[in-house]
Steps between C-alpha positions, in 0.01 A plus 500: 500500500617343827703187566356169374233661282639394157751634255549859382404585144769629264352857530530475882858380480586783264346756736684354801830510305450866416415581861801315640726655230372846593394572140383857470121536448269794464131555525359755269166682514370648179340838576273756347700560181412156378145569398546326162660175382773719341570659841523158660726370224729805549524427872583135439760582239666744741491255792631210294767719333351426154536131545843492664365398844279207577159571646236277654158531650419453872395149405850417360410516132784649296397774251685658215 
């Protein structure tokens, strides 16, 4: 969004704040071992440290 094109949404402001604050982020690809929903759930549990870390989708939706 450039200058003079309106206001930022709260989600955009949050993303800008994380970028400026150098908040660590990671992109994770789920590979071959996740053939089943159980495999995907295991990957997500590991990545999120069993709920200790916040996670969100590429669209900014937070997941638990």
